[in-house]
C-alpha positions in Angstrom: 0.0 -0.1 0.0 1.2 3.8 -0.7 2.4 5.8 1.9 2.4 9.4 2.7 5.0 11.6 1.0 5.5 13.9 3.9 5.5 11.6 7.0 5.9 8.2 5.2 3.0 6.8 7.0 2.4 3.4 5.2 -0.5 1.4 4.5 -2.6 4.4 3.4 -5.6 3.3 0.9 -5.3 4.7 -2.4 -8.3 6.7 -2.1 -7.1 8.5 0.9 -7.6 12.3 0.5 -5.7 13.4 3.7 -3.1 11.9 5.8 -4.3 10.9 9.2 -0.9 11.9 10.6 0.1 15.0 9.1 -3.2 16.2 7.7 -1.7 16.9 4.1 -2.5 15.2 0.8 -0.4 12.1 1.0 0.4 11.5 -2.6 2.4 13.4 -5.1 -0.3 13.3 -7.9 -2.6 15.2 -5.9 -0.6 18.2 -6.4 -0.2 18.0 -10.2 -1.9 21.1 -11.9 -4.1 19.8 -15.0 -3.4 23.2 -16.6 0.0 21.9 -17.2 -1.6 19.9 -20.2 -3.3 23.0 -21.6 -0.1 24.9 -21.4 1.9 22.1 -23.2 -0.9 22.3 -25.8 -0.5 25.9 -26.4 3.3 25.7 -26.4 3.1 22.9 -29.3 0.4 25.0 -31.3 3.0 27.8 -31.0 5.6 25.5 -32.5 7.6 25.4 -29.3 7.9 21.8 -29.2 10.9 21.5 -27.0 9.2 23.9 -24.3 6.1 21.6 -24.6 8.2 18.6 -24.0 10.2 20.1 -21.2 7.1 21.2 -19.3 5.6 17.6 -19.6 9.0 15.9 -18.8 9.5 18.2 -15.7 6.2 17.0 -14.4 7.1 13.4 -15.1 10.4 13.8 -13.3 8.6 15.5 -10.1 6.2 12.4 -10.0 8.8 9.7 -10.6 11.1 11.0 -8.0 12.3 8.1 -5.8 10.9 9.9 -2.6 7.5 11.0 -4.1 6.8 8.3 -6.9 3.3 8.3 -8.0 2.6 5.5 -10.5 -0.6 6.6 -11.9 0.9 10.2 -12.6 3.9 8.6 -14.2 2.0 6.4 -16.3 -0.4 9.5 -17.4 2.4 11.7 -18.0 4.4 9.3 -19.9 1.3 8.6 -22.2 1.0 12.4 -22.9 4.7 12.8 -23.7 4.4 9.5 -26.1 1.4 11.2 -27.7 3.3 14.6 -28.1 6.3 12.4 -29.7 4.0 10.6 -32.1 2.6 14.0 -33.1 6.2 15.4 -33.4 8.7 13.0 -34.4 11.4 15.7 -34.2 11.4 15.2 -30.7 13.3 11.8 -31.0 16.2 12.9 -29.0 14.0 13.9 -26.0 11.9 10.7 -26.2 15.2 8.7 -26.1 16.2 10.9 -23.1 12.8 9.9 -21.5 13.5 6.2 -22.2 16.7 6.5 -20.4 15.3 7.9 -17.3 12.8 5.2 -17.4 15.3 2.6 -17.6 17.3 4.1 -14.7 14.1 4.2 -12.9 13.6 0.6 -13.6 16.9 -0.1 -12.4 16.6 1.6 -9.1 13.4 -0.1 -8.2 13.9 -3.7 -9.9 17.6 -3.7 -9.8 17.7 -3.8 -13.6 16.5 -1.8 -16.7 14.3 -4.3 -18.7 14.9 -5.5 -22.1 11.2 -4.8 -22.8 12.0 -1.2 -22.3 15.2 -1.1 -24.5 13.2 -2.9 -27.2 10.1 -0.3 -26.9 12.7 2.5 -27.0 14.7 1.1 -30.0 11.3 0.4 -32.1 10.1 4.2 -31.3 13.6 5.5 -32.6 13.6 3.0 -35.7 10.1 4.1 -36.7 11.3 7.6 -37.1 14.3 6.3 -38.9 16.8 7.3 -36.1 19.1 4.3 -35.9 21.9 6.3 -34.4 19.5 6.9 -31.3 18.6 3.1 -31.2 22.4 2.2 -31.1 22.8 4.8 -28.4 19.8 3.2 -26.4 21.8 0.1 -26.4 24.9 1.4 -24.9 22.8 3.3 -22.4 20.8 0.2 -21.5 24.3 -1.8 -20.9 25.4 1.3 -18.8 22.6 1.5 -16.6 22.4 -2.2 -15.7 26.3 -2.6 -15.2 27.0 0.8 -13.4 27.7 -0.8 -10.0 29.0 -4.1 -11.3 32.9 -4.4 -10.7 34.8 -5.5 -12.5 32.6 -4.2 -15.4 32.3 -6.7 -18.2 32.9 -5.5 -21.8 30.1 -3.5 -23.3 28.3 -4.3 -26.7 30.4 -4.3 -29.7 29.5 -2.8 -33.1 28.6 -6.4 -34.3 26.5 -7.0 -31.3 24.6 -3.6 -31.7 24.1 -4.3 -35.4 22.7 -7.8 -35.0 20.3 -6.4 -32.1 19.0 -3.7 -34.3 18.3 -6.4 -36.9 16.5 -8.6 -34.3 14.6 -5.5 -33.1 13.5 -4.7 -36.9 12.4 -8.3 -37.5 10.1 -8.2 -34.7 8.7 -4.9 -35.9 8.1 -6.5 -39.3 6.6 -9.6 -37.9 4.2 -7.5 -35.8 3.0 -5.5 -38.8 
């Protein structure tokens, strides 16, 4: 069960509106201003794409913080960011950065960044013809998963990266 972000009182039901110990709203998502979505839409309409992305990403970061993690808000904001990326593929580098942050979060909470997230990220980059970013994601994934392992194993070689991209492309073709 979730806990209050202020006093860390555990076992609060998810529908709790006020923490019984500190009398504050207990979950970070309760502090989200829905007007942020309207602001992001306005920025996108003004072709200020990077500013729109940064606005939503900043909110995502606030709610994915290790101390104030709010899964529901993280997923909602991630969906909004994904929708923005689908409308504006020029934001591929920013989308890649969000995948990197997601993999780092997975490593923190689950002790490894999942291969599923890596493949999802690679597919997103390959769909917008950014193989260079798909290659970077493989290196990031390796770096995130092996950052505290000593001695550190060798990273992926150019041949490994090429063959992994081919595997992901094949999965994309088979799914189509």
